[in-house]
C-alpha positions in Angstrom: 143.3 87.3 109.3 146.2 89.6 110.8 145.7 90.4 114.9 145.1 94.3 113.8 142.2 94.0 112.0 140.3 97.1 112.5 136.7 97.5 113.1 135.7 98.0 109.7 137.2 94.9 108.5 134.7 93.0 111.3 132.1 95.2 112.1 131.9 98.1 110.2 129.5 100.8 111.5 127.5 101.2 108.0 125.9 97.5 109.1 125.5 98.2 112.9 123.8 101.3 113.4 120.3 99.4 114.4 119.9 96.3 116.8 120.9 94.0 113.8 123.9 93.4 111.9 122.6 93.8 108.1 124.2 90.4 107.3 122.4 88.5 110.0 118.9 89.8 108.7 120.2 88.8 104.7 121.3 85.1 106.3 118.2 85.0 108.5 116.1 85.7 105.6 118.1 83.0 103.3 118.1 85.9 100.7 120.3 85.0 97.3 123.5 87.2 96.3 121.3 89.5 94.2 118.5 90.0 96.8 121.4 90.2 99.5 123.1 93.3 97.7 119.7 95.0 97.1 118.5 95.1 100.8 122.8 95.4 101.7 122.3 98.9 100.1 118.9 99.7 100.8 120.0 99.5 104.5 123.3 101.1 104.6 122.7 104.3 101.9 122.3 106.3 105.0 125.4 105.4 106.5 127.9 105.1 103.8 127.7 106.2 100.1 124.2 107.7 100.2 122.5 108.4 96.8 125.1 105.6 94.9 124.2 103.1 97.4 120.1 103.4 96.0 121.7 103.7 92.5 123.6 100.2 93.3 120.3 98.4 94.7 118.5 99.8 91.4 121.1 98.4 89.4 120.8 94.6 91.2 116.7 95.2 90.8 117.3 95.5 87.4 119.9 92.4 87.0 116.8 90.5 89.2 114.6 91.8 86.6 115.9 91.1 83.2 117.0 87.6 84.4 114.5 86.5 86.2 113.7 83.4 84.6 117.0 82.2 84.2 117.6 82.7 87.9 114.9 82.0 90.0 112.8 78.7 87.9 109.9 77.1 89.6 112.1 74.3 91.2 113.6 77.1 93.2 110.6 79.2 94.0 108.9 76.7 95.7 107.7 77.3 99.8 108.0 74.1 101.0 107.3 75.4 105.0 104.1 77.2 104.2 106.0 80.4 106.2 104.4 83.2 104.2 103.0 85.1 107.1 105.8 84.5 109.5 108.3 85.6 106.8 106.4 88.8 106.3 106.0 89.6 109.9 109.9 89.1 110.3 110.4 91.7 107.5 108.1 94.2 108.8 109.8 94.2 112.1 113.4 94.3 110.3 112.2 97.1 108.7 111.0 99.0 112.0 114.0 97.8 113.9 116.0 99.2 111.3 114.2 102.6 110.6 113.7 102.2 107.4 111.2 105.0 105.8 108.0 103.4 103.9 109.9 103.5 100.4 112.9 101.8 101.9 110.8 99.4 103.6 108.7 98.2 100.6 111.7 97.5 98.4 112.9 95.4 101.3 109.7 93.7 101.7 109.5 93.2 97.7 112.6 92.0 97.3 112.5 89.1 100.1 108.8 88.7 99.7 109.1 87.7 95.3 109.7 83.8 95.9 107.6 83.4 98.5 104.5 85.5 96.7 102.2 84.2 93.7 103.2 87.6 92.0 106.6 86.8 92.0 108.3 89.3 89.2 105.9 92.4 89.9 107.0 92.7 93.4 110.5 92.9 91.6 109.0 95.7 89.5 107.0 97.4 92.1 110.5 97.7 94.1 112.3 99.2 91.3 109.7 101.9 91.3 109.7 102.6 95.0 114.2 102.8 94.5 113.4 105.0 91.9 110.9 107.2 93.7 114.0 107.4 96.6 116.5 107.9 93.6 114.3 110.9 92.3 113.6 112.8 95.8 116.8 111.6 97.4 118.2 114.7 97.9 115.2 117.0 99.4 114.3 113.8 101.5 117.8 113.1 102.9 118.7 116.1 103.7 116.1 116.0 106.6 117.1 113.5 109.8 114.3 111.3 108.8 111.7 110.7 106.3 109.1 109.0 108.8 108.6 112.6 109.8 107.9 114.1 106.7 
């Protein structure tokens, strides 16, 4: 990498607006590429590409849903450490730390938990509903400073 690499390469603002860098959250939760992209787009949309990022999150959720049986085979879905509650608590903490609204937080929670939950595929469908609700209301909700205040 050249010595003159910019901040946009090493630590772009749209991934560093809260107490955690988005890549650290994705890695900490051991998300795969598709799951990580959903989380990335949910967390950065207010700071980078707006509605387009939520549309991208929706597209990755559709890919997860449509390829679920192939991508998430039983042997990959086992939770050997029994960490369900700890994982859920960590996801909720990240949601609060990153100031996600209720729809963003629920989509994030469902994507990050689907392999650890007995409802698996249903959580992806629920995440799609949350993202669809965000898209439906995007212009009116995000004209405001903070959806949590509405």
